[in-house]
mmCIF file of the C-alpha atoms, coordinates in Angstrom:
data_MODEL
# 
_entry.id   MODEL 
# 
loop_
_atom_site.group_PDB 
_atom_site.id 
_atom_site.type_symbol 
_atom_site.label_atom_id 
_atom_site.label_alt_id 
_atom_site.label_comp_id 
_atom_site.label_asym_id 
_atom_site.label_entity_id 
_atom_site.label_seq_id 
_atom_site.pdbx_PDB_ins_code 
_atom_site.Cartn_x 
_atom_site.Cartn_y 
_atom_site.Cartn_z 
_atom_site.occupancy 
_atom_site.B_iso_or_equiv 
_atom_site.pdbx_formal_charge 
_atom_site.auth_seq_id 
_atom_site.auth_comp_id 
_atom_site.auth_asym_id 
_atom_site.auth_atom_id 
_atom_site.pdbx_PDB_model_num 
ATOM 1   C CA . MET A 1 1   ? -0.049  -0.024  0.065   1.00 0.00 ? 1   MET A CA 1 
ATOM 2   C CA . ILE A 1 2   ? 1.296   3.108   -0.736  1.00 0.00 ? 2   ILE A CA 1 
ATOM 3   C CA . VAL A 1 3   ? 0.254   6.373   0.109   1.00 0.00 ? 3   VAL A CA 1 
ATOM 4   C CA . LEU A 1 4   ? 1.229   9.954   -1.702  1.00 0.00 ? 4   LEU A CA 1 
ATOM 5   C CA . LYS A 1 5   ? 0.856   12.740  0.047   1.00 0.00 ? 5   LYS A CA 1 
ATOM 6   C CA . ALA A 1 6   ? 2.796   16.150  0.145   1.00 0.00 ? 6   ALA A CA 1 
ATOM 7   C CA . ALA A 1 7   ? 4.595   18.709  2.748   1.00 0.00 ? 7   ALA A CA 1 
ATOM 8   C CA . GLY A 1 8   ? 3.942   22.719  2.430   1.00 0.00 ? 8   GLY A CA 1 
ATOM 9   C CA . GLU A 1 9   ? 1.015   24.713  1.809   1.00 0.00 ? 9   GLU A CA 1 
ATOM 10  C CA . VAL A 1 10  ? -0.058  22.837  -1.955  1.00 0.00 ? 10  VAL A CA 1 
ATOM 11  C CA . PHE A 1 11  ? -0.319  19.840  -2.547  1.00 0.00 ? 11  PHE A CA 1 
ATOM 12  C CA . CYS A 1 12  ? 1.215   19.744  -5.763  1.00 0.00 ? 12  CYS A CA 1 
ATOM 13  C CA . SER A 1 13  ? 1.761   22.882  -8.533  1.00 0.00 ? 13  SER A CA 1 
ATOM 14  C CA . GLY A 1 14  ? 2.879   21.340  -11.516 1.00 0.00 ? 14  GLY A CA 1 
ATOM 15  C CA . HIS A 1 15  ? 5.959   21.496  -13.253 1.00 0.00 ? 15  HIS A CA 1 
ATOM 16  C CA . ASP A 1 16  ? 8.248   24.221  -12.652 1.00 0.00 ? 16  ASP A CA 1 
ATOM 17  C CA . ARG A 1 17  ? 6.966   27.230  -15.727 1.00 0.00 ? 17  ARG A CA 1 
ATOM 18  C CA . SER A 1 18  ? 11.219  27.868  -15.488 1.00 0.00 ? 18  SER A CA 1 
ATOM 19  C CA . GLU A 1 19  ? 12.446  24.800  -16.676 1.00 0.00 ? 19  GLU A CA 1 
ATOM 20  C CA . ILE A 1 20  ? 9.832   24.720  -19.752 1.00 0.00 ? 20  ILE A CA 1 
ATOM 21  C CA . VAL A 1 21  ? 9.791   28.754  -20.694 1.00 0.00 ? 21  VAL A CA 1 
ATOM 22  C CA . ASN A 1 22  ? 12.722  29.582  -23.409 1.00 0.00 ? 22  ASN A CA 1 
ATOM 23  C CA . ALA A 1 23  ? 13.243  25.848  -23.564 1.00 0.00 ? 23  ALA A CA 1 
ATOM 24  C CA . PRO A 1 24  ? 13.451  23.882  -26.711 1.00 0.00 ? 24  PRO A CA 1 
ATOM 25  C CA . ALA A 1 25  ? 11.235  21.559  -28.183 1.00 0.00 ? 25  ALA A CA 1 
ATOM 26  C CA . SER A 1 26  ? 13.612  18.951  -27.220 1.00 0.00 ? 26  SER A CA 1 
ATOM 27  C CA . SER A 1 27  ? 14.387  19.883  -23.489 1.00 0.00 ? 27  SER A CA 1 
ATOM 28  C CA . ILE A 1 28  ? 10.333  20.091  -23.109 1.00 0.00 ? 28  ILE A CA 1 
ATOM 29  C CA . ARG A 1 29  ? 10.179  16.227  -24.452 1.00 0.00 ? 29  ARG A CA 1 
ATOM 30  C CA . ARG A 1 30  ? 12.451  14.988  -21.864 1.00 0.00 ? 30  ARG A CA 1 
ATOM 31  C CA . LEU A 1 31  ? 11.304  17.077  -19.074 1.00 0.00 ? 31  LEU A CA 1 
ATOM 32  C CA . PHE A 1 32  ? 7.151   15.287  -20.144 1.00 0.00 ? 32  PHE A CA 1 
ATOM 33  C CA . GLN A 1 33  ? 8.677   11.807  -20.608 1.00 0.00 ? 33  GLN A CA 1 
ATOM 34  C CA . THR A 1 34  ? 9.412   11.945  -17.346 1.00 0.00 ? 34  THR A CA 1 
ATOM 35  C CA . SER A 1 35  ? 6.006   12.868  -16.185 1.00 0.00 ? 35  SER A CA 1 
ATOM 36  C CA . VAL A 1 36  ? 4.605   9.665   -18.588 1.00 0.00 ? 36  VAL A CA 1 
ATOM 37  C CA . ASN A 1 37  ? 7.389   7.715   -16.570 1.00 0.00 ? 37  ASN A CA 1 
ATOM 38  C CA . MET A 1 38  ? 6.070   8.418   -13.506 1.00 0.00 ? 38  MET A CA 1 
ATOM 39  C CA . MET A 1 39  ? 2.624   7.863   -13.959 1.00 0.00 ? 39  MET A CA 1 
ATOM 40  C CA . LEU A 1 40  ? 2.812   4.855   -16.145 1.00 0.00 ? 40  LEU A CA 1 
ATOM 41  C CA . THR A 1 41  ? 4.542   3.609   -12.883 1.00 0.00 ? 41  THR A CA 1 
ATOM 42  C CA . ILE A 1 42  ? 1.594   4.671   -10.688 1.00 0.00 ? 42  ILE A CA 1 
ATOM 43  C CA . ARG A 1 43  ? -0.269  2.261   -12.557 1.00 0.00 ? 43  ARG A CA 1 
ATOM 44  C CA . GLN A 1 44  ? 1.794   -0.764  -13.268 1.00 0.00 ? 44  GLN A CA 1 
ATOM 45  C CA . LEU A 1 45  ? 2.868   -0.843  -9.980  1.00 0.00 ? 45  LEU A CA 1 
ATOM 46  C CA . PRO A 1 46  ? 0.744   -4.437  -7.973  1.00 0.00 ? 46  PRO A CA 1 
ATOM 47  C CA . GLN A 1 47  ? 0.429   -2.297  -4.632  1.00 0.00 ? 47  GLN A CA 1 
ATOM 48  C CA . PRO A 1 48  ? -3.064  0.508   -4.891  1.00 0.00 ? 48  PRO A CA 1 
ATOM 49  C CA . VAL A 1 49  ? -1.707  4.543   -4.724  1.00 0.00 ? 49  VAL A CA 1 
ATOM 50  C CA . ILE A 1 50  ? -4.044  6.684   -2.570  1.00 0.00 ? 50  ILE A CA 1 
ATOM 51  C CA . ALA A 1 51  ? -2.861  9.768   -2.893  1.00 0.00 ? 51  ALA A CA 1 
ATOM 52  C CA . GLN A 1 52  ? -4.150  12.508  0.179   1.00 0.00 ? 52  GLN A CA 1 
ATOM 53  C CA . VAL A 1 53  ? -4.771  15.809  -1.291  1.00 0.00 ? 53  VAL A CA 1 
ATOM 54  C CA . HIS A 1 54  ? -4.269  18.659  1.711   1.00 0.00 ? 54  HIS A CA 1 
ATOM 55  C CA . GLY A 1 55  ? -4.113  21.561  -1.017  1.00 0.00 ? 55  GLY A CA 1 
ATOM 56  C CA . ILE A 1 56  ? -3.970  23.049  -4.334  1.00 0.00 ? 56  ILE A CA 1 
ATOM 57  C CA . ALA A 1 57  ? -2.901  20.146  -6.688  1.00 0.00 ? 57  ALA A CA 1 
ATOM 58  C CA . MET A 1 58  ? -3.401  22.127  -10.633 1.00 0.00 ? 58  MET A CA 1 
ATOM 59  C CA . ALA A 1 59  ? -2.105  21.480  -13.850 1.00 0.00 ? 59  ALA A CA 1 
ATOM 60  C CA . GLY A 1 60  ? 0.312   18.306  -13.110 1.00 0.00 ? 60  GLY A CA 1 
ATOM 61  C CA . GLY A 1 61  ? -0.673  17.981  -9.892  1.00 0.00 ? 61  GLY A CA 1 
ATOM 62  C CA . CYS A 1 62  ? -3.730  17.662  -11.229 1.00 0.00 ? 62  CYS A CA 1 
ATOM 63  C CA . HIS A 1 63  ? -2.528  14.993  -13.604 1.00 0.00 ? 63  HIS A CA 1 
ATOM 64  C CA . LEU A 1 64  ? -0.742  12.852  -10.607 1.00 0.00 ? 64  LEU A CA 1 
ATOM 65  C CA . VAL A 1 65  ? -3.419  12.900  -8.129  1.00 0.00 ? 65  VAL A CA 1 
ATOM 66  C CA . ALA A 1 66  ? -5.676  11.573  -11.435 1.00 0.00 ? 66  ALA A CA 1 
ATOM 67  C CA . ALA A 1 67  ? -3.683  9.033   -11.905 1.00 0.00 ? 67  ALA A CA 1 
ATOM 68  C CA . CYS A 1 68  ? -3.058  7.499   -8.281  1.00 0.00 ? 68  CYS A CA 1 
ATOM 69  C CA . ASP A 1 69  ? -5.829  4.112   -8.156  1.00 0.00 ? 69  ASP A CA 1 
ATOM 70  C CA . LEU A 1 70  ? -7.579  6.426   -4.891  1.00 0.00 ? 70  LEU A CA 1 
ATOM 71  C CA . VAL A 1 71  ? -7.913  9.610   -3.769  1.00 0.00 ? 71  VAL A CA 1 
ATOM 72  C CA . VAL A 1 72  ? -8.828  11.194  -0.489  1.00 0.00 ? 72  VAL A CA 1 
ATOM 73  C CA . ALA A 1 73  ? -9.144  14.714  -0.247  1.00 0.00 ? 73  ALA A CA 1 
ATOM 74  C CA . ALA A 1 74  ? -9.733  17.815  2.537   1.00 0.00 ? 74  ALA A CA 1 
ATOM 75  C CA . GLU A 1 75  ? -13.074 19.538  2.557   1.00 0.00 ? 75  GLU A CA 1 
ATOM 76  C CA . LYS A 1 76  ? -11.737 23.122  2.872   1.00 0.00 ? 76  LYS A CA 1 
ATOM 77  C CA . ARG A 1 77  ? -8.052  23.119  1.658   1.00 0.00 ? 77  ARG A CA 1 
ATOM 78  C CA . ALA A 1 78  ? -7.729  20.746  -1.672  1.00 0.00 ? 78  ALA A CA 1 
ATOM 79  C CA . LYS A 1 79  ? -9.000  22.919  -4.852  1.00 0.00 ? 79  LYS A CA 1 
ATOM 80  C CA . LEU A 1 80  ? -7.707  20.585  -8.150  1.00 0.00 ? 80  LEU A CA 1 
ATOM 81  C CA . GLY A 1 81  ? -7.764  22.001  -11.579 1.00 0.00 ? 81  GLY A CA 1 
ATOM 82  C CA . MET A 1 82  ? -6.128  22.095  -15.254 1.00 0.00 ? 82  MET A CA 1 
ATOM 83  C CA . THR A 1 83  ? -5.004  25.275  -15.179 1.00 0.00 ? 83  THR A CA 1 
ATOM 84  C CA . GLY A 1 84  ? -2.726  25.378  -18.096 1.00 0.00 ? 84  GLY A CA 1 
ATOM 85  C CA . ILE A 1 85  ? -4.903  27.716  -20.209 1.00 0.00 ? 85  ILE A CA 1 
ATOM 86  C CA . ILE A 1 86  ? -4.449  30.406  -17.998 1.00 0.00 ? 86  ILE A CA 1 
ATOM 87  C CA . LEU A 1 87  ? -0.717  30.915  -19.166 1.00 0.00 ? 87  LEU A CA 1 
ATOM 88  C CA . GLY A 1 88  ? -1.482  30.353  -22.471 1.00 0.00 ? 88  GLY A CA 1 
ATOM 89  C CA . TYR A 1 89  ? -0.798  26.531  -22.314 1.00 0.00 ? 89  TYR A CA 1 
ATOM 90  C CA . ASN A 1 90  ? -2.938  23.320  -22.769 1.00 0.00 ? 90  ASN A CA 1 
ATOM 91  C CA . CYS A 1 91  ? -2.718  20.615  -20.651 1.00 0.00 ? 91  CYS A CA 1 
ATOM 92  C CA . SER A 1 92  ? -2.303  18.115  -23.292 1.00 0.00 ? 92  SER A CA 1 
ATOM 93  C CA . THR A 1 93  ? -0.357  15.064  -20.397 1.00 0.00 ? 93  THR A CA 1 
ATOM 94  C CA . PRO A 1 94  ? -2.846  16.062  -17.394 1.00 0.00 ? 94  PRO A CA 1 
ATOM 95  C CA . THR A 1 95  ? -5.524  15.044  -19.974 1.00 0.00 ? 95  THR A CA 1 
ATOM 96  C CA . VAL A 1 96  ? -4.495  11.733  -20.073 1.00 0.00 ? 96  VAL A CA 1 
ATOM 97  C CA . ALA A 1 97  ? -5.807  10.770  -16.415 1.00 0.00 ? 97  ALA A CA 1 
ATOM 98  C CA . VAL A 1 98  ? -8.066  13.093  -15.578 1.00 0.00 ? 98  VAL A CA 1 
ATOM 99  C CA . SER A 1 99  ? -10.703 12.419  -19.193 1.00 0.00 ? 99  SER A CA 1 
ATOM 100 C CA . ARG A 1 100 ? -10.742 8.654   -17.832 1.00 0.00 ? 100 ARG A CA 1 
ATOM 101 C CA . CYS A 1 101 ? -11.569 9.912   -14.559 1.00 0.00 ? 101 CYS A CA 1 
ATOM 102 C CA . VAL A 1 102 ? -14.860 12.563  -15.059 1.00 0.00 ? 102 VAL A CA 1 
ATOM 103 C CA . GLY A 1 103 ? -14.651 11.981  -18.326 1.00 0.00 ? 103 GLY A CA 1 
ATOM 104 C CA . GLN A 1 104 ? -14.684 14.303  -21.851 1.00 0.00 ? 104 GLN A CA 1 
ATOM 105 C CA . LYS A 1 105 ? -17.337 16.867  -21.407 1.00 0.00 ? 105 LYS A CA 1 
ATOM 106 C CA . LYS A 1 106 ? -16.157 17.795  -17.404 1.00 0.00 ? 106 LYS A CA 1 
ATOM 107 C CA . CYS A 1 107 ? -12.484 17.417  -18.925 1.00 0.00 ? 107 CYS A CA 1 
ATOM 108 C CA . MET A 1 108 ? -12.651 19.904  -21.692 1.00 0.00 ? 108 MET A CA 1 
ATOM 109 C CA . GLU A 1 109 ? -14.744 22.320  -19.251 1.00 0.00 ? 109 GLU A CA 1 
ATOM 110 C CA . MET A 1 110 ? -11.392 22.090  -17.213 1.00 0.00 ? 110 MET A CA 1 
ATOM 111 C CA . LEU A 1 111 ? -9.052  22.525  -19.843 1.00 0.00 ? 111 LEU A CA 1 
ATOM 112 C CA . MET A 1 112 ? -11.216 25.747  -21.034 1.00 0.00 ? 112 MET A CA 1 
ATOM 113 C CA . THR A 1 113 ? -11.972 27.441  -17.946 1.00 0.00 ? 113 THR A CA 1 
ATOM 114 C CA . GLY A 1 114 ? -8.723  26.708  -15.994 1.00 0.00 ? 114 GLY A CA 1 
ATOM 115 C CA . LYS A 1 115 ? -11.268 26.751  -13.176 1.00 0.00 ? 115 LYS A CA 1 
ATOM 116 C CA . LEU A 1 116 ? -9.965  25.205  -9.427  1.00 0.00 ? 116 LEU A CA 1 
ATOM 117 C CA . TYR A 1 117 ? -12.478 22.618  -7.949  1.00 0.00 ? 117 TYR A CA 1 
ATOM 118 C CA . THR A 1 118 ? -13.652 22.711  -4.384  1.00 0.00 ? 118 THR A CA 1 
ATOM 119 C CA . ALA A 1 119 ? -13.014 18.815  -3.166  1.00 0.00 ? 119 ALA A CA 1 
ATOM 120 C CA . GLN A 1 120 ? -16.564 18.687  -2.942  1.00 0.00 ? 120 GLN A CA 1 
ATOM 121 C CA . GLU A 1 121 ? -16.930 19.120  -6.472  1.00 0.00 ? 121 GLU A CA 1 
ATOM 122 C CA . ALA A 1 122 ? -14.019 16.842  -7.755  1.00 0.00 ? 122 ALA A CA 1 
ATOM 123 C CA . MET A 1 123 ? -15.729 14.005  -6.027  1.00 0.00 ? 123 MET A CA 1 
ATOM 124 C CA . ALA A 1 124 ? -19.341 15.046  -8.139  1.00 0.00 ? 124 ALA A CA 1 
ATOM 125 C CA . MET A 1 125 ? -16.838 14.945  -11.211 1.00 0.00 ? 125 MET A CA 1 
ATOM 126 C CA . GLY A 1 126 ? -15.194 11.944  -9.984  1.00 0.00 ? 126 GLY A CA 1 
ATOM 127 C CA . LEU A 1 127 ? -11.580 12.887  -9.912  1.00 0.00 ? 127 LEU A CA 1 
ATOM 128 C CA . VAL A 1 128 ? -12.094 12.156  -5.608  1.00 0.00 ? 128 VAL A CA 1 
ATOM 129 C CA . ASN A 1 129 ? -12.933 9.111   -3.767  1.00 0.00 ? 129 ASN A CA 1 
ATOM 130 C CA . ARG A 1 130 ? -13.572 10.678  -0.660  1.00 0.00 ? 130 ARG A CA 1 
ATOM 131 C CA . VAL A 1 131 ? -13.731 14.223  0.914   1.00 0.00 ? 131 VAL A CA 1 
ATOM 132 C CA . VAL A 1 132 ? -13.303 14.619  4.506   1.00 0.00 ? 132 VAL A CA 1 
ATOM 133 C CA . PRO A 1 133 ? -12.304 17.320  7.269   1.00 0.00 ? 133 PRO A CA 1 
ATOM 134 C CA . ASP A 1 134 ? -9.297  18.536  6.989   1.00 0.00 ? 134 ASP A CA 1 
ATOM 135 C CA . GLU A 1 135 ? -7.973  17.915  10.894  1.00 0.00 ? 135 GLU A CA 1 
ATOM 136 C CA . GLU A 1 136 ? -8.911  14.388  9.907   1.00 0.00 ? 136 GLU A CA 1 
ATOM 137 C CA . LEU A 1 137 ? -7.411  13.557  6.189   1.00 0.00 ? 137 LEU A CA 1 
ATOM 138 C CA . GLU A 1 138 ? -4.496  12.059  7.674   1.00 0.00 ? 138 GLU A CA 1 
ATOM 139 C CA . GLU A 1 139 ? -6.050  9.430   9.875   1.00 0.00 ? 139 GLU A CA 1 
ATOM 140 C CA . GLU A 1 140 ? -9.419  9.070   7.450   1.00 0.00 ? 140 GLU A CA 1 
ATOM 141 C CA . THR A 1 141 ? -6.372  8.166   4.807   1.00 0.00 ? 141 THR A CA 1 
ATOM 142 C CA . MET A 1 142 ? -4.371  5.375   6.783   1.00 0.00 ? 142 MET A CA 1 
ATOM 143 C CA . ASN A 1 143 ? -7.555  4.594   8.208   1.00 0.00 ? 143 ASN A CA 1 
ATOM 144 C CA . TRP A 1 144 ? -8.732  2.963   4.145   1.00 0.00 ? 144 TRP A CA 1 
ATOM 145 C CA . ALA A 1 145 ? -5.356  2.338   3.373   1.00 0.00 ? 145 ALA A CA 1 
ATOM 146 C CA . LYS A 1 146 ? -5.370  -0.629  6.653   1.00 0.00 ? 146 LYS A CA 1 
ATOM 147 C CA . GLU A 1 147 ? -9.276  -1.295  5.466   1.00 0.00 ? 147 GLU A CA 1 
ATOM 148 C CA . ILE A 1 148 ? -7.799  -2.181  1.999   1.00 0.00 ? 148 ILE A CA 1 
ATOM 149 C CA . ALA A 1 149 ? -4.191  -3.669  3.458   1.00 0.00 ? 149 ALA A CA 1 
ATOM 150 C CA . THR A 1 150 ? -6.710  -6.780  4.869   1.00 0.00 ? 150 THR A CA 1 
ATOM 151 C CA . ARG A 1 151 ? -7.331  -7.963  1.597   1.00 0.00 ? 151 ARG A CA 1 
ATOM 152 C CA . SER A 1 152 ? -5.173  -10.057 -0.449  1.00 0.00 ? 152 SER A CA 1 
ATOM 153 C CA . ARG A 1 153 ? -1.838  -9.130  -1.828  1.00 0.00 ? 153 ARG A CA 1 
ATOM 154 C CA . PRO A 1 154 ? -2.264  -11.305 -4.668  1.00 0.00 ? 154 PRO A CA 1 
ATOM 155 C CA . VAL A 1 155 ? -5.623  -9.840  -5.623  1.00 0.00 ? 155 VAL A CA 1 
ATOM 156 C CA . ILE A 1 156 ? -4.630  -6.690  -5.316  1.00 0.00 ? 156 ILE A CA 1 
ATOM 157 C CA . GLY A 1 157 ? -2.660  -6.888  -7.981  1.00 0.00 ? 157 GLY A CA 1 
ATOM 158 C CA . ILE A 1 158 ? -4.941  -8.803  -9.627  1.00 0.00 ? 158 ILE A CA 1 
ATOM 159 C CA . SER A 1 159 ? -8.065  -6.474  -9.620  1.00 0.00 ? 159 SER A CA 1 
ATOM 160 C CA . LYS A 1 160 ? -5.770  -3.305  -10.239 1.00 0.00 ? 160 LYS A CA 1 
ATOM 161 C CA . GLN A 1 161 ? -4.000  -4.736  -13.099 1.00 0.00 ? 161 GLN A CA 1 
ATOM 162 C CA . VAL A 1 162 ? -7.116  -6.124  -14.729 1.00 0.00 ? 162 VAL A CA 1 
ATOM 163 C CA . PHE A 1 163 ? -9.205  -2.914  -13.921 1.00 0.00 ? 163 PHE A CA 1 
ATOM 164 C CA . TYR A 1 164 ? -6.980  -0.824  -16.261 1.00 0.00 ? 164 TYR A CA 1 
ATOM 165 C CA . ALA A 1 165 ? -6.328  -3.357  -18.842 1.00 0.00 ? 165 ALA A CA 1 
ATOM 166 C CA . GLN A 1 166 ? -9.736  -4.072  -19.293 1.00 0.00 ? 166 GLN A CA 1 
ATOM 167 C CA . ALA A 1 167 ? -10.542 0.069   -19.513 1.00 0.00 ? 167 ALA A CA 1 
ATOM 168 C CA . GLU A 1 168 ? -8.668  0.218   -23.551 1.00 0.00 ? 168 GLU A CA 1 
ATOM 169 C CA . MET A 1 169 ? -10.269 -2.720  -24.590 1.00 0.00 ? 169 MET A CA 1 
ATOM 170 C CA . THR A 1 170 ? -13.615 -2.822  -26.226 1.00 0.00 ? 170 THR A CA 1 
ATOM 171 C CA . GLU A 1 171 ? -16.467 -4.227  -24.642 1.00 0.00 ? 171 GLU A CA 1 
ATOM 172 C CA . TRP A 1 172 ? -15.816 -7.546  -26.411 1.00 0.00 ? 172 TRP A CA 1 
ATOM 173 C CA . GLN A 1 173 ? -12.367 -8.163  -25.448 1.00 0.00 ? 173 GLN A CA 1 
ATOM 174 C CA . ALA A 1 174 ? -12.633 -6.940  -22.067 1.00 0.00 ? 174 ALA A CA 1 
ATOM 175 C CA . TYR A 1 175 ? -15.673 -9.612  -21.063 1.00 0.00 ? 175 TYR A CA 1 
ATOM 176 C CA . HIS A 1 176 ? -12.926 -11.892 -22.670 1.00 0.00 ? 176 HIS A CA 1 
ATOM 177 C CA . TYR A 1 177 ? -9.816  -11.027 -20.855 1.00 0.00 ? 177 TYR A CA 1 
ATOM 178 C CA . ALA A 1 178 ? -12.239 -10.596 -17.908 1.00 0.00 ? 178 ALA A CA 1 
ATOM 179 C CA . LYS A 1 179 ? -13.059 -14.178 -17.955 1.00 0.00 ? 179 LYS A CA 1 
ATOM 180 C CA . GLU A 1 180 ? -9.333  -15.394 -18.526 1.00 0.00 ? 180 GLU A CA 1 
ATOM 181 C CA . MET A 1 181 ? -8.167  -13.244 -15.301 1.00 0.00 ? 181 MET A CA 1 
ATOM 182 C CA . MET A 1 182 ? -11.026 -14.810 -13.211 1.00 0.00 ? 182 MET A CA 1 
ATOM 183 C CA . ALA A 1 183 ? -10.561 -18.655 -14.354 1.00 0.00 ? 183 ALA A CA 1 
ATOM 184 C CA . LEU A 1 184 ? -6.582  -17.808 -13.221 1.00 0.00 ? 184 LEU A CA 1 
ATOM 185 C CA . ASN A 1 185 ? -8.193  -15.949 -10.102 1.00 0.00 ? 185 ASN A CA 1 
ATOM 186 C CA . ALA A 1 186 ? -10.464 -19.041 -8.438  1.00 0.00 ? 186 ALA A CA 1 
ATOM 187 C CA . ILE A 1 187 ? -6.772  -21.295 -8.530  1.00 0.00 ? 187 ILE A CA 1 
ATOM 188 C CA . LEU A 1 188 ? -5.160  -19.132 -6.613  1.00 0.00 ? 188 LEU A CA 1 
ATOM 189 C CA . PRO A 1 189 ? -4.522  -20.591 -3.050  1.00 0.00 ? 189 PRO A CA 1 
ATOM 190 C CA . ASP A 1 190 ? -5.458  -16.918 -1.280  1.00 0.00 ? 190 ASP A CA 1 
ATOM 191 C CA . ALA A 1 191 ? -8.936  -17.432 -3.513  1.00 0.00 ? 191 ALA A CA 1 
ATOM 192 C CA . ILE A 1 192 ? -9.231  -21.170 -2.532  1.00 0.00 ? 192 ILE A CA 1 
ATOM 193 C CA . GLU A 1 193 ? -9.386  -19.922 0.801   1.00 0.00 ? 193 GLU A CA 1 
ATOM 194 C CA . GLY A 1 194 ? -11.528 -16.955 0.657   1.00 0.00 ? 194 GLY A CA 1 
ATOM 195 C CA . PHE A 1 195 ? -13.999 -19.579 -1.026  1.00 0.00 ? 195 PHE A CA 1 
ATOM 196 C CA . SER A 1 196 ? -13.679 -22.198 1.661   1.00 0.00 ? 196 SER A CA 1 
ATOM 197 C CA . ALA A 1 197 ? -13.513 -19.753 4.863   1.00 0.00 ? 197 ALA A CA 1 
ATOM 198 C CA . ASN A 1 198 ? -17.157 -18.257 3.606   1.00 0.00 ? 198 ASN A CA 1 
ATOM 199 C CA . ILE A 1 199 ? -18.471 -21.744 2.948   1.00 0.00 ? 199 ILE A CA 1 
ATOM 200 C CA . GLU A 1 200 ? -17.505 -22.898 6.590   1.00 0.00 ? 200 GLU A CA 1 
ATOM 201 C CA . GLY A 1 201 ? -18.920 -19.818 7.931   1.00 0.00 ? 201 GLY A CA 1 
ATOM 202 C CA . ARG A 1 202 ? -15.137 -18.174 8.871   1.00 0.00 ? 202 ARG A CA 1 
ATOM 203 C CA . GLU A 1 203 ? -13.171 -15.048 7.947   1.00 0.00 ? 203 GLU A CA 1 
ATOM 204 C CA . PRO A 1 204 ? -10.745 -16.127 6.151   1.00 0.00 ? 204 PRO A CA 1 
ATOM 205 C CA . LYS A 1 205 ? -6.618  -16.583 6.554   1.00 0.00 ? 205 LYS A CA 1 
ATOM 206 C CA . PHE A 1 206 ? -4.581  -14.954 3.818   1.00 0.00 ? 206 PHE A CA 1 
ATOM 207 C CA . PRO A 1 207 ? -0.342  -15.329 4.030   1.00 0.00 ? 207 PRO A CA 1 
ATOM 208 C CA . GLU A 1 208 ? 0.431   -12.124 4.479   1.00 0.00 ? 208 GLU A CA 1 
ATOM 209 C CA . GLU A 1 209 ? -1.154  -9.022  4.592   1.00 0.00 ? 209 GLU A CA 1 
ATOM 210 C CA . LEU A 1 210 ? -0.578  -6.000  1.464   1.00 0.00 ? 210 LEU A CA 1 
ATOM 211 C CA . GLY A 1 211 ? 2.794   -3.753  2.573   1.00 0.00 ? 211 GLY A CA 1 
# 
């Protein structure tokens, strides 16, 4: 289990503008490739990644939040948005992750306005899972992480893998892929233990907890 959080007043304000202005396209391309690599790494990790958002997450920071698997945000201080257009710049890479969370129309609204949305607004659009009082953010995030960590480690990894893989497929492909993954999951020791425990009316005992 990974909890991603930040220090200071801002969760993440995106890329350092001084690394972009007046730089050649080749340098900017390398800069954003680093960002792409990080977002893809989050997707490929077997562990769930929870973003604990305590303050503003804008531009690349909004991208980072959208790329995480789950998001808990502070009710008052957290604000999220793709603000590039305010600077005459398009949030192209954030669009990839954000549009997969909020849908096309809402993502386009975010791109065109550069607005910062409240935590409640972000939750309503699908960018945030839970909104909690600011003073309870740390506790509630860790409680959720601990709850998830009681589940089977291999099955957590499989669930994450299947979710993101099927999302990029046609419905027909997704069903056939999901069917195969369910068949393979069913013969794993954790699934056998879980089913057996349920039939026998007891709590399952998985070999290890999610770290």
